[in-house]
N, C-alpha and C positions, 0 to 999 in steps of 0.2 A: 709579570704584568699585572698592576692593580686595578682591578675593575672598581670604579666608584660610582658608576651611574648606569643602571640596568633596568629594563622594563620586562616584567614576567607576568604570566597568567596563574591566578590562583582558585582552586575550587575546594570548597568543603564537601565532605561526604554527605550521601543522600541519606534519609531516614529509611529504613526498612519496611517492608509493607506488613499489615497485620494479617494475622490467619483466620480464615473462616472454617472452624472445625467444631466438633462436638464430642462431649464426653464419652470416652469408650469403655468406662469402668462401669461394670454390672451395677444395676440399681442406681445409677447416677445419670441424671439427664440434664441437658441445657447445654449452652454454648461453652467452649473451652478454648476458642482461639487466642493466642497470646498476641500482644503488641509487637510491632517492629522495634528494632533498636534505633537510637539517635545515632546520626551521622558524626564522624569525628571533625573536630574544628582544626584550623590552620593558625599556628601561633609563630610568633617572632620572640627571640630571646636575645638581649644584647650580651655581646662577648668582648674581649679586648683583642681578639684576633682581627686585624685589617683586612686580611686576604680572604674571609669568609665569602664575601660577594663573588669570589672567582668562581664559586660553584655553579653559577648562572650564566657562565660564558656560553656554554652550549646547552645546559638544561634551561629551558623557561618557562616550565610548567610545574606547578606543585598541587598535589591532590591528596586529600586526606582519605581515610578508609571509610567505605559506606557502611551504614548500620546492617545488621542481619536481619532477615525476615522472621516475623513470629511464627510459632509453630502450634500444634495440638496440644492438650493438656495443660494449657495455661502457661506454656513456655515462651517467654519472651525473646526477642531476637538480641543477640549481643550488641553492644554500643561499639560504634567504630572507633579505631585509635585516632587520637589526635595526631596531627603531623607537627612537629616541632621544629623550626628553622631557625639556627643560630646566626646572627648578622653583627657587624661590627657596631659597636657603641658609637653614636654620632649619626646613624642611618636616620635619614627622613624617610617615612613611608608616604607616598603620595598615591592616594586612592583614585585613579583616573576614572573610575566607575561611578563614584559618589561624589568626589571632590574634596573629600576630607584628607587632611594632612596630620600624621602623627609621628612623633619623635621617640627615639629610643636613646637615651642618654646615661644609662647606669648599666654596670654589669649585672646580669641575672634578671634585670627588668624583662617582664614579658607583656606582649600586646597581642590580643586576637585580632586577626586580618580578615578571618572568614569563618562564620559561624556553620556549625553542622547542621543538617536538616532534621527535624523532628520525626520521630518513628510514628507509623500509622498505628491505629487501634484495632485491635483484634474484635471479632465478633461478640466476645465475652462482654465488652463494654457497652454493648449495643442492647443488652437484654433490658427488659421492662414488664411491668404487670400485663400489659397488652401485647407484647411482643417476646414471648418466651423461648422462641426458637429463632433468632435473628441470624442472618447470612450476609449482613453488612459488614464491611470492614473497610479500613482506611489504607489507602497507600502512602508511603513516606514522603515527606516534603523534600525537595531538592536541597542542597547545601549552598550557600552563599556563593556566587563566582565574581570575581573582580579582575581587572588588570591593576596592577601595581608598578609604580616607578620607583626604585630604591635608589636614593641619592646620599651617598656617604659626604659628611662633613666632619672632618678631623677635630677631635676634641683635644686641645693642647693647651698648657700653660703659657708658652713661648712659640711663636711662630717667626721663623727666618725667611725673610722675604728679600728680593732684590732682582734686578736683571739677570741672565744666564751669566754663568762664569764670575759670580761675585763672592765665591769663597764661602758660600752657606754649608755646603757638604763638609768641606774640611773644619769649619768651626763646630759642627755637629759631632764630627767623628774625634775631635780634640776634647769635647766636653763630656762625652757620653761614650758607651761601648758601641755605638752604631757603627755599622761598617758601609756607609754609603759610598758609591763610586764617585771619585773625583778625578778629573783631568783638565787640562788647560785648552779647552775649547767649548763653545757655546752649547746649550742643550744637553750638559752632561746629565743632569737628574730629569729622567722621563717619570718619576712617580715620586710621591711624597714619602719621605722617611722619618721615622720617629726614634728618639733617644730619651733616656731617662737621666736627668743630672738630680741624684738625690729624690726628693719629692715632687719634683717638677717634670713635666713631659714637654720635650722640645720636637717642634716639628720643622723639618727642612720642606719649605713649600716651593715646588718646582718653579724654575725661572719664568718670569713674566716678560712679555716684550710689549713694544708700543702697538697699541690696537688690539691687545688681548681682550678687553672688555667687549670688543665688537666681533669676537670669535677669530682673530689672527693669530696663528701659532697655537700652541698648547697651553697657554696661560689660562685660556677661558675655562678650562676644565678643573683648575685648580684654584681659582679665585674663591670658590665657596668654601675652600678648607680655612681660608682666613677668618672667616665669620665666627669661627668658635675659638679662635685664640684669645687669651686675656691680655697679652701683651705682645708687641711687634719689636722684633730686632731687624732693623733695615740696613741691609749691607751694601755700600757703594765701593766698587773697586778703585783703588787709587791708580791703577795703571790705565784707566780710562781717560781720554783728553778732556773730557768735561764731565767730572762727577756731579755737578750740580743739576746738570741737564738729566742724567742719568737718576737722579733722586726725584725730580720732578715727573719724570716719565711714569715711575712706579706709583706715585702718590696720585697722578691723573687717573690711571688705570683703576686703581682702587676706588677713587671716587666716583668713577663712571659705573663701576658695578654695584657700590653700596656707600654711599656719602658717610653713613654713620660710622663706618669703620675708620674713618680719620680722625674719630675720637679716641680710639684706643691710645693707651699709653706707647709711646714709641722711642726706642734707643736706636741712635744712628751711629753707625761704625764705618769708618773709611778703611775698608779692608785691603789686605794685600799692601800694606804701608811699608814692608820691606822692600818693594819692587821699585820704589822711587828714591831719589835722593833727598836729603833733608829739606833743601829749599822748595824743591816741588811739592813735597808734601805738605810743607807749612802752608804754601800759596793755596793748594787744593782744599786743604782743611778750612782755612779762611773764607773761602767761597762756600763751602757746605755749611759752615756756621751761620751764614747769612740767612740760610733757609731753616736751619735747626741749631740753635746756640748749643745745643748739648753734643753735638757731633764729636766723636772720638776716634783717634787712630786705632788700629787693629791688625795684628799679625799674629797668625797661629804659631809662628816660630818665635815670638818674643813672650817670655814669661809674665813679663811686667802688665802687658796689654790684656793677656788671658786672665791675669789676677784682677785686672778690673771688671772683666766681663763676669768673673765669678762673683764679685762683690754686688754687682747688679742683679745677679741671679739669687744671691742670699737675701737681698732686700725684697725682691718678689715673693720668695718662699715665705719670710715674713709676714708680708701682706695677706698671702693666702691662708695663713693660719689664723688671723684676726677673724 
């Protein structure tokens, strides 16, 4: 199960308190209390592992180490260890406490989400010409606390979209080494699958249904993943009674979610073309071409149609390199 939307609580470490102490060495006088150490911060780091948010399925709190307290003889407390959390690239960090949103889009990119508290001063720092034996000291400051919503939006070059059972997983498996589950019934794909075709990342976006943008079915969870794709491969199955209606449904749901996504480059494929006879295929393709003139028949069992898809991918890869 892929966790792609989770809310957690984060707390940075508190600073240690300063010490109130005096020099124990013979013939040495004066305050000698050390300062407290700073608390550890909480950092997020981008990773290519999409399953990393699964760690938060049961554990909903992240805490960094507190700073150590200061001691006598000018010994400062140790600095608390930072807590580093690896998250998938494409994660949007919504700080529900401050209202700030930040995105992690590169592998190795680090973002500080909660800063550790400052350590308190020991009494050594309060000495003066008029106060040679101060007993004052400071307590450390608390670390930042916040509630974060982590929302994963897949980063892919090509997003495979379409209603359930459109053949997206089969195409992904044919083009890449992905091993997405396939079967001849709706809702086969319950989480996004990724595959690599040379330098391109392909994402199989789980099937949408009519009303997905309003929360119907599972599609509303995955519409967000389309936002980060550069190109859309829209699969419409030929064994459906009305492929044109099928195409309009998906486009309507995308428009309702984010109209700007309709401006993305789109390749339309009449998939499963081997399941209907030539006359029916020609008729359905003609209807689909009225909505998108570039519609092309596709069958994962037909080497020629797969070669067409690979040509499109080669063109996309060239544009990516520019």
